[in-house]
Backbone bond lengths (Angstrom), bond angles and torsions (degrees), N, CA, C in turn:
res aa  C-N    CA-C-N  psi(-1)  N-CA   C-N-CA  omega(-1)  CA-C   N-CA-C  phi
1 M - - - 1.457 - - 1.524 109.83 -
2 L 1.328 116.16 127.11 1.461 121.80 -179.37 1.521 108.56 -95.59
3 G 1.334 117.27 114.11 1.450 122.14 -179.11 1.517 111.16 -86.80
4 I 1.343 116.92 126.05 1.463 121.95 -176.84 1.524 109.36 -130.27
5 A 1.334 115.95 133.97 1.462 121.61 174.16 1.527 108.78 -114.21
6 I 1.342 116.36 137.50 1.461 122.49 174.28 1.525 107.38 -114.87
7 V 1.325 116.74 118.74 1.463 121.97 179.42 1.521 106.94 -110.61
8 E 1.329 116.25 101.38 1.466 121.86 -170.24 1.526 109.15 -153.54
9 D 1.338 117.31 122.34 1.465 120.20 -177.99 1.525 112.80 -78.43
10 D 1.337 117.81 -23.62 1.459 121.02 177.16 1.531 108.54 -83.18
11 R 1.319 116.38 111.47 1.461 120.70 -173.52 1.528 112.65 -66.05
12 D 1.321 117.28 -32.77 1.463 119.47 178.13 1.522 110.98 -67.09
13 H 1.335 116.84 -43.75 1.464 120.15 178.65 1.533 110.50 -65.94
14 A 1.325 116.48 -38.21 1.468 120.23 179.02 1.529 110.47 -63.25
15 A 1.335 116.38 -43.67 1.460 120.96 179.99 1.529 111.05 -65.39
16 L 1.343 116.32 -39.06 1.462 120.32 178.70 1.525 110.77 -64.03
17 L 1.323 117.22 -43.72 1.460 121.29 -179.91 1.527 110.41 -65.00
18 E 1.313 116.83 -41.15 1.470 119.54 177.63 1.525 110.45 -62.69
19 A 1.318 117.71 -40.68 1.463 121.41 178.66 1.527 111.13 -61.52
20 H 1.339 116.38 -41.31 1.467 120.23 177.82 1.534 110.77 -62.26
21 I 1.329 115.99 -43.00 1.469 120.40 -179.46 1.525 110.29 -61.58
22 R 1.312 116.34 -45.25 1.466 119.89 -176.95 1.527 111.45 -70.85
23 Q 1.329 117.78 -32.94 1.465 120.08 175.16 1.527 110.53 -65.72
24 Y 1.330 116.35 -44.83 1.466 120.76 178.67 1.535 110.13 -61.38
25 A 1.324 116.34 -43.90 1.462 121.03 -178.99 1.521 110.81 -61.50
26 A 1.330 116.99 -40.88 1.463 120.64 179.38 1.519 111.35 -66.45
27 E 1.324 116.52 -40.78 1.465 120.60 -178.43 1.520 112.44 -70.58
28 H 1.342 117.02 -29.19 1.461 120.43 -174.57 1.527 113.38 -112.84
29 H 1.316 115.59 12.09 1.462 121.82 174.82 1.528 112.45 56.91
30 L 1.324 115.63 47.06 1.462 121.83 176.31 1.526 109.30 -106.00
31 Q 1.303 116.31 142.25 1.454 121.30 173.42 1.527 107.93 -94.46
32 V 1.326 116.52 122.48 1.456 120.34 -177.60 1.526 110.63 -127.82
33 S 1.323 114.28 151.40 1.456 122.30 171.09 1.519 106.53 -123.39
34 V 1.346 117.14 119.26 1.463 121.44 -174.80 1.528 109.49 -116.40
35 R 1.332 115.91 129.84 1.462 120.56 176.70 1.517 109.24 -126.21
36 L 1.339 115.91 134.68 1.460 121.87 -178.05 1.531 111.06 -102.14
37 F 1.326 114.77 138.09 1.465 122.03 173.30 1.526 107.07 -127.58
38 H 1.331 116.78 133.22 1.458 120.05 -176.20 1.524 113.20 -100.93
39 D 1.339 116.62 6.28 1.467 121.01 169.51 1.517 108.34 -155.54
40 A 1.317 115.97 150.57 1.463 121.53 -174.38 1.523 112.49 -72.49
41 V 1.343 116.81 -28.25 1.464 120.14 -179.03 1.528 110.27 -63.71
42 T 1.322 116.53 -48.07 1.472 120.85 178.55 1.520 110.90 -62.16
43 F 1.332 115.68 -42.44 1.463 120.39 179.12 1.521 111.29 -57.09
44 L 1.319 117.15 -48.15 1.465 120.86 -177.90 1.527 111.66 -69.64
45 D 1.325 116.50 -37.47 1.464 119.63 179.16 1.524 111.70 -64.06
46 Q 1.326 116.15 -35.30 1.464 121.21 -175.92 1.532 112.31 -101.18
47 Y 1.337 117.05 10.07 1.469 119.91 -172.48 1.531 112.27 -65.61
48 T 1.311 114.94 135.41 1.463 122.78 170.55 1.527 106.94 -129.78
49 A 1.307 116.17 164.07 1.466 120.34 -177.68 1.529 111.86 -85.89
50 D 1.329 116.77 31.48 1.463 120.75 -178.99 1.524 112.49 -89.77
51 Y 1.327 117.23 -3.22 1.461 120.83 -177.22 1.528 110.35 -98.58
52 Q 1.316 115.29 140.70 1.463 120.65 172.18 1.535 111.32 -100.15
53 I 1.359 116.19 -24.60 1.467 121.20 -179.47 1.524 108.99 -136.15
54 V 1.333 116.53 136.87 1.469 122.39 174.21 1.522 108.54 -124.34
55 F 1.345 116.82 122.21 1.455 122.33 172.27 1.526 107.13 -95.52
56 M 1.318 117.15 118.83 1.459 122.37 -172.25 1.532 110.88 -119.51
57 D 1.336 116.38 117.37 1.463 120.32 172.29 1.528 108.22 -68.95
58 I 1.315 117.05 143.92 1.464 119.94 -178.92 1.525 111.98 -85.81
59 M 1.342 117.04 -44.84 1.457 121.02 -176.98 1.522 110.14 -92.14
60 M 1.339 116.89 99.05 1.458 122.52 179.14 1.520 109.67 -136.64
61 P 1.336 117.86 151.26 1.469 120.61 177.14 1.527 110.85 -72.68
62 M 1.316 115.88 166.26 1.472 124.57 178.44 1.527 111.73 67.94
63 L 1.333 115.80 -61.97 1.466 120.43 -178.22 1.520 107.62 -140.13
64 D 1.340 117.69 116.04 1.463 118.73 -177.10 1.527 110.81 -77.27
65 G 1.333 114.36 169.44 1.457 120.17 -173.52 1.511 114.62 -62.41
66 M 1.331 117.96 -36.92 1.456 120.08 -179.73 1.520 111.20 -67.12
67 Q 1.336 117.03 -44.70 1.465 119.98 177.08 1.528 110.59 -62.96
68 A 1.326 115.18 -42.50 1.466 119.71 179.28 1.526 111.32 -62.99
69 A 1.340 116.74 -38.34 1.464 120.97 -179.99 1.528 111.12 -64.41
70 R 1.336 116.67 -38.86 1.466 119.47 178.54 1.537 110.74 -64.20
71 L 1.326 115.62 -40.50 1.468 119.48 178.34 1.528 110.41 -70.08
72 L 1.325 116.43 -36.12 1.462 120.06 177.48 1.520 111.11 -60.69
73 R 1.325 116.31 -42.45 1.462 120.05 -178.63 1.533 112.40 -65.11
74 Q 1.311 117.43 -22.29 1.466 120.22 174.17 1.527 111.09 -71.88
75 K 1.323 115.78 -26.68 1.462 121.33 179.77 1.533 111.68 -91.43
76 D 1.326 115.83 -36.34 1.462 120.83 -172.50 1.528 108.65 -151.15
77 N 1.318 116.84 111.90 1.474 120.15 -179.83 1.522 112.86 -99.03
78 K 1.346 117.07 9.45 1.460 120.26 -177.90 1.524 113.71 -111.77
79 V 1.328 117.80 -29.31 1.462 120.36 -175.53 1.528 110.42 -58.06
80 A 1.332 116.65 140.19 1.465 121.78 178.70 1.523 108.73 -74.86
81 L 1.329 116.59 122.13 1.461 122.93 -175.50 1.526 109.76 -109.27
82 V 1.336 115.86 127.67 1.463 122.13 -179.77 1.524 108.43 -124.71
83 F 1.332 117.36 123.14 1.456 120.88 178.35 1.525 110.52 -85.92
84 V 1.328 115.12 141.67 1.464 121.96 174.30 1.526 106.54 -116.73
85 T 1.322 117.18 124.38 1.460 120.42 -171.09 1.520 111.41 -147.45
86 T 1.318 116.62 159.24 1.467 121.43 174.66 1.519 111.31 -92.45
87 M 1.335 116.78 -12.14 1.461 120.77 -176.65 1.529 109.89 -131.23
88 R 1.327 115.62 124.34 1.455 120.92 -175.00 1.530 112.94 -61.70
89 Q 1.333 117.94 -30.40 1.463 118.75 -175.55 1.523 112.33 -64.94
90 Y 1.336 116.95 -25.87 1.461 119.06 177.82 1.525 111.44 -67.32
91 A 1.324 115.82 -29.05 1.464 119.91 -176.38 1.523 111.69 -63.94
92 V 1.342 117.78 -27.06 1.466 120.95 -179.47 1.522 110.83 -60.36
93 Q 1.325 116.68 -33.10 1.458 120.25 -179.93 1.528 112.23 -66.38
94 G 1.312 115.93 -13.62 1.459 119.94 -178.83 1.507 114.27 -60.70
95 Y 1.326 116.48 -24.54 1.462 119.60 179.39 1.527 111.52 -62.43
96 E 1.318 116.51 -27.50 1.462 120.39 -178.92 1.522 112.10 -64.96
97 V 1.342 115.56 -28.30 1.474 119.93 -176.74 1.528 111.22 -117.71
98 D 1.327 115.79 19.47 1.458 121.97 176.24 1.531 111.99 58.82
99 A 1.348 116.53 43.57 1.465 120.30 173.45 1.520 108.63 -71.45
100 C 1.322 116.92 140.37 1.467 119.33 -175.27 1.530 112.60 -91.89
101 D 1.357 117.05 -16.52 1.463 118.83 179.04 1.530 108.59 -171.44
102 F 1.340 116.25 179.98 1.457 120.84 176.55 1.520 109.38 -148.09
103 L 1.331 115.86 155.95 1.453 123.55 176.39 1.521 108.12 -124.14
104 V 1.325 116.41 140.73 1.459 121.49 179.73 1.530 109.11 -104.37
105 K 1.337 116.13 127.71 1.466 121.33 178.08 1.528 110.86 -74.40
106 P 1.314 117.76 150.17 1.469 126.54 -10.13 1.529 110.19 -74.63
107 V 1.302 117.23 137.58 1.465 122.18 -174.06 1.524 110.10 -86.10
108 T 1.322 116.78 117.62 1.471 120.48 175.16 1.521 109.55 -84.05
109 Y 1.327 117.03 156.84 1.463 118.93 -177.91 1.531 112.92 -64.40
110 P 1.345 120.30 -45.25 1.480 118.92 178.86 1.530 112.49 -55.96
111 E 1.344 116.41 -42.31 1.464 119.24 178.84 1.527 110.06 -65.78
112 F 1.333 116.23 -42.47 1.460 119.75 179.80 1.521 110.88 -61.08
113 A 1.333 117.32 -47.27 1.466 120.77 -176.95 1.523 111.23 -60.10
114 L 1.343 115.97 -41.22 1.464 120.08 178.86 1.524 110.79 -63.24
115 K 1.326 116.45 -46.04 1.462 120.68 -179.50 1.523 111.29 -68.18
116 F 1.325 117.00 -41.62 1.461 120.29 -175.11 1.526 111.46 -65.31
117 T 1.316 115.94 -35.99 1.466 119.64 175.73 1.519 110.41 -59.26
118 R 1.328 116.14 -41.69 1.466 120.47 178.76 1.529 111.32 -70.86
119 I 1.324 116.25 -38.55 1.464 120.46 -179.93 1.525 111.09 -61.85
120 L 1.313 116.74 -37.96 1.467 120.21 -178.30 1.530 112.53 -61.85
121 T 1.336 116.82 -25.68 1.466 118.93 177.87 1.522 111.43 -68.35
122 K 1.342 116.50 -18.67 1.457 121.07 -175.91 1.523 112.78 -103.96
123 V 1.335 115.50 2.97 1.460 119.62 179.20 1.521 109.13 -74.07
124 P 1.347 118.28 127.33 1.471 120.46 177.62 1.521 111.08 -57.69
125 Q 1.330 116.42 139.24 1.452 120.49 177.71 1.523 110.49 -71.85
126 P 1.324 117.74 146.82 1.462 120.33 177.27 1.519 111.35 -58.31
127 D 1.337 116.15 145.04 1.462 120.24 -179.65 1.523 112.20 -61.15
128 T 1.339 116.44 -28.26 1.460 119.57 -179.34 1.518 111.46 -70.48
129 G 1.343 116.71 -24.01 1.454 120.32 179.35 1.503 113.94 65.93
130 R 1.306 119.71 20.64 1.455 121.81 -177.58 1.518 113.29 -83.11
131 E 1.334 116.76 -18.22 1.452 120.49 179.33 1.522 109.32 -136.79
132 V 1.327 114.99 151.77 1.457 120.04 174.95 1.522 108.56 -132.32
133 F 1.338 116.08 148.03 1.453 121.81 173.99 1.518 107.84 -98.25
134 L 1.334 116.36 122.64 1.455 120.76 -176.97 1.518 110.17 -120.20
135 K 1.327 115.66 128.41 1.456 121.09 179.34 1.518 109.88 -82.27
136 T 1.322 116.62 126.82 1.454 121.54 173.37 1.522 107.54 -99.95
137 E 1.319 116.48 -173.48 1.464 119.66 -177.59 1.527 111.59 -64.06
138 N 1.345 116.53 -37.20 1.463 119.51 -173.86 1.522 114.54 -116.78
139 S 1.321 118.09 -11.06 1.460 118.64 -175.34 1.520 110.29 -158.05
140 F 1.344 114.58 -155.93 1.447 121.10 -179.52 1.517 109.73 -127.12
141 V 1.318 116.31 147.70 1.455 121.41 177.63 1.516 108.65 -122.73
142 R 1.322 115.54 130.70 1.456 120.25 172.75 1.519 106.51 -96.55
143 L 1.326 116.70 110.80 1.457 122.17 -169.13 1.525 111.30 -112.89
144 S 1.315 115.95 129.17 1.453 120.60 175.98 1.518 109.33 -77.34
145 S 1.333 116.28 142.67 1.468 119.86 179.59 1.525 111.18 -61.67
146 R 1.326 117.69 -25.78 1.469 120.92 179.42 1.524 111.92 -62.70
147 D 1.347 116.43 -28.19 1.460 120.75 -175.63 1.525 113.47 -87.94
148 I 1.313 117.04 -5.16 1.468 120.90 -179.02 1.526 109.53 -86.24
149 L 1.319 117.04 125.16 1.465 121.41 176.69 1.526 110.08 -80.32
150 Y 1.322 115.65 -52.63 1.465 120.97 176.03 1.517 109.30 -161.79
151 V 1.313 115.30 161.31 1.453 121.97 178.52 1.520 108.10 -115.67
152 E 1.326 115.18 132.00 1.468 121.36 -178.10 1.517 109.15 -120.89
153 V 1.313 117.20 131.15 1.461 119.96 178.51 1.531 108.95 -97.33
154 K 1.343 114.63 132.13 1.465 121.70 176.41 1.518 107.97 -137.21
155 G 1.314 116.21 113.00 1.451 119.76 -177.04 1.516 110.31 63.61
156 H 1.321 116.31 -124.67 1.465 121.01 -179.95 1.527 111.65 -98.66
157 Y 1.313 117.35 11.33 1.462 121.09 -177.67 1.525 111.74 -116.60
158 C 1.335 115.11 149.06 1.452 121.69 168.24 1.527 106.94 -106.99
159 I 1.306 116.07 132.20 1.460 121.99 178.34 1.520 108.05 -106.28
160 Y 1.321 116.14 118.75 1.467 122.36 179.91 1.529 107.86 -92.76
161 H 1.319 116.54 113.47 1.461 122.15 -179.42 1.525 108.99 -91.81
162 T 1.323 116.45 126.16 1.461 121.79 176.91 1.522 108.71 -130.91
163 A 1.324 116.75 171.18 1.458 120.77 178.20 1.528 110.87 -66.53
164 N 1.344 116.81 -20.67 1.470 120.89 -177.12 1.528 113.17 -101.56
165 G 1.320 117.08 5.40 1.453 118.80 178.86 1.519 112.57 136.75
166 E 1.313 115.20 -172.54 1.462 122.15 -178.05 1.530 110.12 -114.83
167 Y 1.340 114.70 145.25 1.456 121.41 178.31 1.524 108.49 -131.33
168 R 1.338 115.29 133.80 1.468 120.32 -177.87 1.517 109.86 -105.14
169 R 1.333 114.71 142.86 1.457 119.58 174.41 1.521 108.75 -141.59
170 Y 1.322 115.34 137.99 1.464 121.04 179.00 1.533 108.01 -77.24
171 Q 1.329 117.72 102.70 1.454 122.28 -179.83 1.527 109.53 -170.43
172 T 1.325 116.11 169.82 1.457 121.62 177.86 1.516 110.03 -91.07
173 M 1.316 117.18 163.01 1.455 121.37 176.24 1.523 110.58 -63.25
174 K 1.325 116.59 -36.45 1.467 120.34 178.72 1.517 110.70 -60.52
175 S 1.325 116.72 -42.33 1.456 121.40 178.89 1.525 110.89 -66.03
176 A 1.325 116.76 -42.35 1.465 120.53 178.82 1.526 110.93 -62.14
177 A 1.325 116.58 -44.86 1.467 120.86 -178.36 1.525 111.21 -63.34
178 S 1.331 116.95 -36.25 1.462 120.18 -177.75 1.523 112.28 -70.88
179 S 1.337 117.79 -20.36 1.458 121.08 -178.70 1.522 112.81 -93.76
180 L 1.323 117.05 -0.10 1.469 121.55 -179.03 1.527 110.61 -118.02
181 P 1.339 117.65 153.97 1.477 120.70 -177.97 1.529 111.93 -59.42
182 A 1.310 116.74 121.64 1.466 121.12 -176.32 1.521 112.33 -66.97
183 D 1.344 117.66 -24.57 1.457 119.58 -178.88 1.528 112.82 -84.71
184 S 1.353 117.08 -4.64 1.465 120.43 -178.91 1.523 113.54 -117.50
185 F 1.329 116.98 -11.53 1.464 120.80 -178.10 1.527 109.91 -124.20
186 A 1.326 115.82 140.15 1.467 120.95 178.95 1.529 109.15 -147.09
187 R 1.323 116.44 149.93 1.463 121.17 179.27 1.524 110.15 -85.54
188 C 1.333 114.90 131.63 1.463 118.75 173.47 1.523 110.30 -96.01
189 N 1.325 116.46 -15.47 1.465 122.70 169.48 1.531 106.99 -159.61
190 N 1.311 117.86 -173.42 1.464 120.30 -173.33 1.518 114.18 -70.81
191 Y 1.332 117.43 -18.20 1.460 119.25 -175.35 1.533 113.83 -118.96
192 L 1.339 117.37 7.82 1.464 120.70 179.37 1.529 110.87 -132.00
193 L 1.329 115.81 127.64 1.456 123.19 177.17 1.522 107.25 -116.63
194 V 1.339 116.37 119.18 1.464 121.93 -168.86 1.522 111.74 -106.35
195 N 1.340 115.38 137.04 1.462 120.73 171.10 1.522 107.63 -80.58
196 L 1.325 116.53 111.84 1.466 121.26 -174.43 1.521 112.46 -63.40
197 A 1.324 117.10 -22.55 1.461 120.74 179.65 1.520 111.93 -66.88
198 H 1.330 117.14 -20.95 1.467 121.31 -177.07 1.524 113.00 -104.85
199 V 1.313 117.76 7.24 1.467 120.72 178.10 1.527 109.30 -79.19
200 S 1.332 117.18 123.46 1.466 121.01 178.20 1.527 111.88 -91.98
201 R 1.328 116.31 -34.59 1.472 119.31 175.05 1.520 110.27 -168.31
202 M 1.327 114.55 162.91 1.463 121.62 177.15 1.514 108.03 -127.63
203 D 1.329 116.46 120.87 1.459 122.58 -179.05 1.519 109.45 -118.79
204 G 1.316 116.02 107.11 1.456 119.37 177.86 1.511 111.95 57.92
205 M 1.334 115.93 -112.58 1.462 121.71 -176.94 1.522 111.70 -104.36
206 E 1.334 115.95 26.61 1.456 120.95 178.29 1.525 110.03 -135.42
207 V 1.344 115.13 147.60 1.454 120.28 176.63 1.526 107.78 -129.25
208 H 1.338 116.17 136.40 1.462 122.50 -177.81 1.525 108.88 -98.20
209 V 1.324 115.72 120.09 1.465 121.07 -175.61 1.525 108.90 -132.62
210 G 1.322 116.10 110.97 1.466 120.50 175.53 1.510 114.84 52.13
211 G 1.317 118.53 39.00 1.456 121.67 179.55 1.516 114.04 92.73
212 A 1.330 117.36 -12.55 1.470 121.01 178.06 1.524 109.51 -98.90
213 V 1.324 115.86 147.38 1.461 121.92 175.74 1.526 107.36 -109.95
214 L 1.347 116.01 116.33 1.453 121.17 -173.62 1.523 110.95 -111.93
215 P 1.333 117.64 142.38 1.463 120.42 179.73 1.531 111.98 -75.10
216 V 1.326 115.37 143.28 1.465 122.28 175.59 1.524 107.18 -109.90
217 S 1.313 117.43 124.62 1.461 119.86 179.95 1.532 109.78 -79.91
218 Y 1.321 115.25 152.11 1.466 119.16 -178.69 1.531 112.52 -61.09
219 P 1.352 119.30 -43.85 1.473 118.49 -179.63 1.530 113.54 -63.96
220 R 1.350 116.44 -26.04 1.467 119.96 -177.36 1.529 112.89 -96.22
221 R 1.324 117.80 -8.23 1.465 120.64 -169.38 1.525 112.59 -61.06
222 K 1.319 118.52 -49.15 1.466 121.11 -176.48 1.529 111.48 -64.32
223 A 1.330 116.69 -46.25 1.461 120.12 -179.26 1.524 110.71 -63.71
224 F 1.339 116.52 -38.25 1.458 119.82 179.51 1.528 110.68 -67.97
225 A 1.332 117.03 -43.21 1.470 120.92 178.43 1.526 110.98 -63.23
226 D 1.325 116.91 -39.11 1.469 120.71 177.93 1.534 110.64 -64.71
227 A 1.329 116.13 -41.32 1.464 120.15 178.43 1.521 110.91 -64.05
228 M 1.329 116.83 -38.21 1.460 121.59 177.32 1.523 110.74 -63.94
229 A 1.329 116.01 -44.18 1.462 120.62 -179.20 1.526 111.31 -62.97
230 K 1.322 116.52 -42.73 1.469 120.65 179.15 1.522 110.86 -65.12
231 Y 1.330 116.08 -39.93 1.458 119.90 179.86 1.526 110.65 -64.37
232 M 1.320 116.94 -43.61 1.464 121.02 -179.81 1.517 111.20 -67.12
233 E 1.314 116.90 -36.03 1.468 120.90 179.62 1.528 110.66 -65.65
234 R 1.344 115.91 -40.01 1.469 119.37 177.82 1.524 110.93 -63.59
235 G 1.336 115.89 -33.80 1.460 120.46 -179.19 1.518 112.18 -67.75
236 K 1.307 117.36 -24.11 1.471 121.20 -179.23 1.518 112.50 -83.60
237 Q 1.338 116.76 -17.32 1.463 120.15 -175.39 1.520 112.09 -78.76
């Protein structure tokens, strides 16, 4: 579930933004929870770390968006922050509070969809690491770790191999490994991270995963075999 907060004093703009979010979620099969706040003071007073994305209007009474963003960062320095503004020059100030993007009112759906796809790449992964958001050529995929056969790093990209195809994401292997369950994934070499649930057998310096035969490096062989043994032992309990 993707938690989203909209902090916007104009109720019509808030409703329009919520409609865009729900349309995008329906088209891309995302589960979202959206909560509206019509002033920044209430938002900050009631803030919990259940949100992955915050849409923040800049021009608001009592407490403007920039001041609210600075206070928000004292509470949460990871949530993806998106400014909503009528003037593009205000968006430049977003760098001060690590805003990941901005939207200019009135927000049309095509513009929103394009921006939201990019924003999702910056959403922190859940601590449980059970799901990952993967950008495809035209949209986004919410992928369960159970469906991943193995992850392969090539250049600056990680390629997630599944039974239904491959998905590329711009990230390091270290980042990919941290977003997946450590007790179910293990490296068979420096550039391959294997889902142990899909291993059919290991022969010498090769491991069979979902129809693919992957090389096992000598430095990684013992640790990988130990991880396999522990995984199989847990399955028997």
